[in-house]
C-alpha positions in Angstrom: 3.7 -5.5 -39.1 2.2 -2.0 -39.5 -1.4 -3.4 -39.1 -0.4 -5.4 -36.0 1.1 -2.2 -34.5 -2.0 -0.3 -35.3 -4.2 -2.9 -33.7 -2.0 -3.0 -30.6 -2.4 0.8 -30.2 -6.1 0.9 -30.9 -6.8 -2.0 -28.5 -4.6 -0.5 -25.8 -6.2 3.0 -25.9 -9.7 1.7 -26.5 -12.0 2.9 -23.7 -13.4 -0.5 -23.0 -10.0 -2.2 -23.0 -8.5 -2.8 -19.5 -5.5 -4.8 -20.6 -2.1 -4.2 -18.9 -0.4 -3.3 -22.2 -2.7 -0.4 -22.8 -2.0 1.1 -19.3 1.8 0.5 -19.8 1.6 2.3 -23.2 -0.1 5.3 -21.7 2.2 5.5 -18.7 5.3 5.3 -20.9 3.7 7.9 -23.2 3.3 10.3 -20.2 6.8 9.6 -19.1 8.2 10.4 -22.5 6.0 13.6 -22.7 7.6 14.7 -19.4 10.9 14.9 -21.2 9.8 17.4 -23.8 11.7 20.7 -23.7 8.8 22.9 -22.7 8.1 20.8 -19.6 11.6 21.3 -18.2 11.1 24.8 -16.9 8.4 23.5 -14.5 10.9 21.3 -12.6 12.8 24.1 -10.8 9.4 25.7 -9.9 8.3 22.3 -8.5 11.5 21.9 -6.5 11.0 25.4 -5.0 7.4 24.8 -4.1 8.0 21.5 -2.4 11.1 22.6 -0.5 9.0 25.3 1.2 6.4 22.6 2.0 8.8 20.1 3.5 7.6 18.1 6.5 8.7 15.2 8.7 7.2 12.8 6.2 9.4 13.2 3.2 6.9 11.6 0.8 3.8 13.5 1.9 3.8 16.7 0.0 5.5 15.4 -3.2 3.0 12.5 -3.3 0.0 14.9 -2.9 1.5 17.2 -5.5 2.0 14.2 -7.9 -1.6 13.1 -7.3 -2.9 16.6 -8.0 -1.0 16.8 -11.3 -2.3 13.4 -12.4 -5.9 14.5 -11.4 -5.7 17.3 -13.9 -5.4 14.7 -16.7 -8.1 12.6 -15.0 -10.4 15.6 -15.4 -9.6 15.7 -19.2 -10.5 12.0 -19.3 -13.8 12.6 -17.5 -14.8 15.4 -20.0 -13.9 13.0 -22.9 -15.9 10.3 -21.3 -19.0 12.4 -20.8 -19.0 14.0 -24.2 -17.2 11.4 -26.3 -20.2 9.1 -26.9 -22.1 11.8 -28.8 -19.0 12.7 -30.9 -18.3 9.1 -31.7 -21.2 9.0 -34.2 -19.5 11.6 -36.2 -16.1 10.1 -35.8 -17.3 7.1 -37.8 -18.0 9.1 -41.0 -15.4 9.2 -43.7 -15.5 13.0 -44.0 -14.7 13.4 -40.3 -11.8 10.9 -40.6 -10.4 13.0 -43.5 -10.6 16.0 -41.2 -8.9 14.2 -38.4 -6.1 13.2 -40.7 -5.3 16.9 -41.2 -5.8 17.7 -37.5 -3.3 15.0 -36.5 -0.9 16.0 -39.2 -1.0 19.6 -37.7 -0.5 18.2 -34.2 2.5 16.2 -35.4 4.1 19.3 -36.9 3.1 21.3 -33.8 4.8 18.8 -31.4 8.2 19.7 -32.9 7.4 23.4 -32.5 7.1 24.1 -36.2 3.4 25.0 -36.2 2.6 27.0 -33.0 -0.8 25.9 -31.6 -2.1 26.7 -28.1 -3.7 24.0 -26.0 -5.9 24.4 -22.9 -4.3 27.7 -22.0 -1.2 28.3 -20.0 -1.7 31.6 -18.2 -1.8 30.1 -14.7 0.2 31.3 -11.8 1.1 29.3 -8.7 -0.3 30.9 -5.5 1.0 30.1 -2.1 -1.4 27.9 -0.1 -0.6 26.1 3.1 -1.4 22.5 4.0 -2.1 19.3 2.0 -5.0 20.8 0.1 -2.9 23.7 -1.1 -0.2 21.2 -2.3 -2.9 19.2 -4.1 -4.2 22.4 -5.8 -0.7 23.4 -6.8 -0.3 20.0 -8.4 -3.5 20.5 -10.4 -2.2 23.8 -11.6 1.1 22.2 -12.6 -0.8 19.6 -14.6 -2.8 22.3 -16.4 0.3 24.4 -16.9 2.1 21.5 -18.5 -0.8 20.7 -20.8 0.1 23.2 -23.5 3.5 21.5 -23.8 2.1 18.0 -24.2 -1.2 19.2 -25.9 -0.6 17.4 -29.2 -0.1 14.1 -27.4 -3.0 14.6 -25.1 -5.4 15.6 -27.9 -4.3 12.6 -29.9 -5.0 10.2 -27.0 -8.3 11.8 -26.2 -9.6 11.5 -29.7 -8.4 7.8 -29.8 -10.3 7.2 -26.6 -13.4 9.0 -27.9 -13.4 7.0 -31.1 -13.8 3.7 -29.3 -16.9 4.9 -27.3 -20.5 4.2 -27.9 -22.9 7.0 -28.8 -24.7 7.0 -25.5 -23.6 7.9 -22.0 -22.2 4.8 -20.4 -20.6 5.2 -17.0 -18.2 2.3 -17.5 -16.8 4.1 -20.6 -16.5 7.4 -18.6 -14.6 5.5 -15.9 -12.1 3.9 -18.3 -11.6 7.2 -20.2 -10.8 9.0 -16.9 -8.6 6.1 -15.7 -6.6 6.0 -18.9 -5.9 9.7 -18.8 -5.1 9.4 -15.1 -2.5 6.8 -16.0 -1.0 9.1 -18.6 -0.8 11.8 -15.9 0.9 9.4 -13.5 3.6 8.8 -16.1 3.9 12.5 -16.9 4.3 13.3 -13.2 7.1 10.8 -12.3 9.9 13.4 -12.7 8.0 15.9 -10.5 7.6 13.2 -7.8 11.3 12.3 -7.9 12.4 15.9 -7.7 10.1 16.5 -4.8 11.2 13.5 -2.8 14.9 13.1 -3.6 15.8 16.4 -5.2 16.8 14.4 -8.2 18.7 16.3 -10.9 17.4 15.5 -14.3 19.8 15.3 -17.3 20.7 18.7 -18.7 18.6 19.9 -21.6 20.3 19.2 -24.9 19.9 17.5 -28.3 18.6 14.3 -26.8 15.4 16.1 -26.0 14.8 16.7 -29.7 14.8 12.9 -30.2 12.0 12.7 -27.7 10.1 15.3 -29.6 10.6 13.6 -32.9 9.5 10.3 -31.4 6.3 11.8 -30.1 5.7 13.5 -33.4 6.1 10.2 -35.3 3.6 8.6 -33.1 1.0 11.3 -33.7 1.9 11.1 -37.4 1.1 7.4 -37.3 -2.3 8.3 -35.8 -2.8 10.7 -38.7 -2.2 7.9 -41.2 -4.7 5.7 -39.3 -7.5 8.1 -39.9 -6.6 8.6 -43.5 -6.6 4.8 -44.0 -10.0 4.5 -42.3 -11.5 7.2 -44.5 -10.2 5.7 -47.7 -11.5 2.3 -46.8 -15.0 3.7 -46.8 -14.8 5.1 -50.3 -13.4 1.8 -51.6 -9.9 3.0 -52.6 -7.2 0.4 -53.4 -5.5 -1.0 -50.3 -2.2 0.9 -50.9 -4.0 4.2 -51.5 -3.5 5.5 -48.0 0.3 5.1 -48.1 0.5 6.8 -51.5 -1.7 9.7 -50.5 -0.1 10.1 -47.1 3.5 10.3 -48.4 2.2 12.3 -51.4 0.8 14.9 -49.0 4.1 15.1 -47.1 6.0 15.6 -50.4 3.5 18.2 -51.6 3.9 20.2 -48.3 7.7 20.1 -48.6 7.5 21.3 -52.2 5.1 24.1 -51.2 7.5 25.1 -48.4 10.5 25.6 -50.7 8.7 27.5 -53.5 7.5 30.3 -51.1 9.3 33.7 -51.0 12.5 33.7 -48.9 11.3 36.7 -46.9 8.7 34.6 -45.1 9.8 33.0 -41.8 10.1 29.2 -41.5 6.9 29.2 -39.3 5.0 31.2 -41.9 6.2 29.0 -44.7 5.1 25.8 -42.8 1.7 27.4 -41.9 1.1 28.3 -45.5 2.2 25.0 -46.8 -0.1 23.2 -44.4 -3.1 25.3 -45.3 -2.6 25.2 -49.1 -2.0 21.4 -49.0 -5.2 21.0 -47.0 -7.2 23.2 -49.4 -5.9 21.2 -52.4 -6.7 17.9 -50.6 -10.2 19.2 -49.9 -10.8 20.1 -53.5 -9.5 16.8 -54.8 -11.5 14.8 -52.3 -14.7 16.6 -53.2 -14.0 16.1 -56.9 -13.4 12.4 -56.5 -16.5 12.0 -54.3 -18.7 13.7 -57.0 -17.1 11.5 -59.7 -17.7 8.3 -57.8 -21.3 9.3 -57.0 -21.9 10.0 -60.7 -20.4 6.6 -61.7 -22.5 4.8 -59.1 -25.7 6.3 -60.4 -24.9 5.2 -63.9 -24.3 1.6 -62.9 -27.2 -0.6 -64.2 -26.7 -3.4 -61.6 -27.9 -2.5 -58.1 -25.3 -3.0 -55.4 -25.6 -5.7 -52.8 -25.8 -3.1 -50.0 -29.1 -1.7 -51.1 -30.9 -4.9 -51.8 -33.8 -6.0 -49.4 -32.6 -8.7 -47.0 -35.8 -10.7 -47.5 -34.6 -11.6 -51.0 -32.5 -14.7 -51.7 -29.2 -12.8 -51.7 -25.8 -14.2 -52.6 -23.4 -14.9 -49.9 -20.5 -12.5 -49.2 -17.1 -14.0 -49.5 -14.6 -12.1 -47.3 -11.2 -14.0 -47.5 -11.8 -17.4 -46.0 -15.1 -16.3 -44.3 -18.6 -16.6 -45.8 -21.2 -14.2 -44.6 -24.9 -14.9 -45.2 -27.2 -12.0 -46.2 -30.4 -13.9 -45.7 -32.0 -14.7 -42.3 -33.7 -17.9 -43.4 -30.5 -19.5 -44.8 -28.3 -18.4 -41.9 -30.7 -19.7 -39.2 -31.5 -23.0 -41.0 -27.8 -23.8 -41.4 -27.2 -23.0 -37.8 -30.0 -25.3 -36.6 -28.9 -28.1 -39.0 -25.3 -28.0 -37.8 -25.9 -26.9 -34.2 -23.8 -23.8 -34.5 -24.0 -20.3 -33.0 -24.9 -17.3 -35.2 -22.6 -14.3 -35.4 -24.5 -11.2 -36.5 -22.5 -8.3 -37.8 -24.7 -5.1 -38.1 -22.9 -3.1 -40.8 -23.1 0.2 -42.7 -21.0 1.3 -45.6 -20.4 4.7 -44.1 -19.1 3.2 -40.8 -15.3 3.3 -40.5 -15.2 0.9 -37.5 -17.4 -1.5 -39.5 -14.7 -1.6 -42.2 -12.0 -1.9 -39.5 -13.7 -5.0 -38.1 -13.9 -6.5 -41.6 -10.1 -6.2 -41.7 -9.8 -7.6 -38.2 -11.7 -10.7 -39.0 -8.9 -11.7 -41.5 -5.8 -10.2 -39.8 -6.5 -11.6 -36.3 -5.9 -15.4 -36.6 -7.6 -16.3 -33.3 -10.8 -14.3 -34.2 -10.7 -15.8 -37.7 -10.6 -19.3 -36.4 -13.4 -18.7 -33.9 -15.6 -17.2 -36.6 -15.2 -20.2 -38.8 -16.9 -22.3 -36.1 -20.1 -20.1 -36.4 -22.7 -19.2 -39.0 -21.9 -15.7 -40.1 -24.7 -13.2 -40.9 -24.2 -9.6 -42.0 -27.1 -7.2 -41.7 -26.7 -3.9 -43.5 -28.4 -0.7 -42.2 -30.3 -0.5 -45.5 -31.9 -3.9 -45.0 -35.5 -4.1 -44.0 -34.7 -6.4 -41.1 -32.4 -3.8 -39.7 -35.3 -1.7 -38.5 -36.9 -4.7 -36.8 -33.7 -5.4 -34.9 -33.5 -1.7 -34.0 -37.0 -1.9 -32.4 -36.2 -5.1 -30.5 -36.0 -4.3 -26.8 -33.1 -6.8 -26.5 -30.9 -4.6 -28.5 -31.0 -1.0 -27.2 -27.3 -0.7 -28.1 -28.3 -0.8 -31.8 -29.9 2.6 -31.4 -26.6 3.9 -30.0 -24.8 3.3 -33.3 -22.7 1.0 -35.4 -20.9 -1.3 -35.5 -22.9 -3.7 -33.3 -22.4 -7.4 -32.9 -24.6 -10.2 -31.6 -23.8 -13.9 -30.9 -26.9 -16.0 -30.4 -28.2 -19.5 -30.7 -30.3 -20.5 -33.7 -33.4 -20.1 -31.5 -32.5 -16.5 -30.8 -31.0 -16.8 -27.3 -28.4 -14.0 -27.0 -25.1 -14.9 -25.4 -23.1 -11.9 -26.4 -23.6 -8.4 -27.7 -21.3 -5.3 -28.0 -20.7 -2.1 -29.9 -16.9 -2.5 -29.4 -15.3 -3.9 -32.5 -12.0 -4.3 -30.6 -13.5 -6.7 -28.1 -12.1 -9.8 -29.9 -11.4 -11.6 -26.6 -15.1 -11.4 -25.6 -16.2 -12.5 -29.0 -13.9 -15.5 -29.1 -14.9 -16.6 -25.6 -18.6 -16.4 -26.5 -18.0 -18.4 -29.7 -16.2 -21.1 -27.8 -18.9 -21.3 -25.1 -21.1 -23.5 -27.4 
């Protein structure tokens, strides 16, 4: 159930995904964020501004204000789209995923006001401007002014969007990154729109708002766990290591909180617990990494990953799927049985490569489709990898990994993508034979 929920979120927020569930998720996320306590003070300000700008058309200024507010988040998405591709190369490394685990853990604590963190800046004043343009600009200011309140949620979504991008500048990805943040802004702005049009009175602030905060915090906490799980999968820890380490970290922070001197404030105790736990985590991670490198150097048998792909390598058994590691065997079987060839370009350091490995077994539709093809896994350490990189048909391979190709035995390409979450496209291509 947890893995299915994780896949649903990843697919929905993925920059290349344009499914309705992803947009609904982001809109609902924005609407929930609008109910956070620190957003509430903006509603009376909004009502005052729009009352002064009333016109014969009741919807005009509130709608323009709403559009301006949403456009502020669209701008965040554009920035993420323009810069995200370059950052995504680093987001696939285990050390970066370990770092993101701590960033998201801090964001989760911050979202319940226990670890003060400033986002985007909030020193913005509304200035009186007349006309539709003035209303639009005031909406933008309202969006920026609300961003410190919803900063943890926004940062979490932006990083999730960036992590699904390619390493190059692709305008389609920029468009969807901007669109998804715009949808989030539309959800966030719903109360502002209703107040402007109907003068709607929202429920009084109370304990119910804390439940909204806790819910958003739990979602960000789940994102934190995802990055820890990705990082541990790269360094070949046991499958339940992420859960143990995640909850162990939480318990360690709680213990550190209670053993500190009583004269410290609750915020200082939490800050110190967070920093000390992060330092301990860093030292332990480095020690384990050094130990594993030492053990790997002492192994007499070379690992499969570093063998030349021109040798007659053994097949890789991944659950019920068999992956060839030899071009000759893969293509000869495909010709003999008239099957398509699914090529998975893989690297041991690539977190999304590992995630796709899991997906091939957890997604029943993808798993069934892959069984109808000849599977071939090409590692970045293989000699053939360089040849593929220089092939003009595959410029995407220079962008980064993972990369997937579906072709005929004669080399006619019918599908290629860097997006490991595009299972629908892969299945359709495999069924086209």
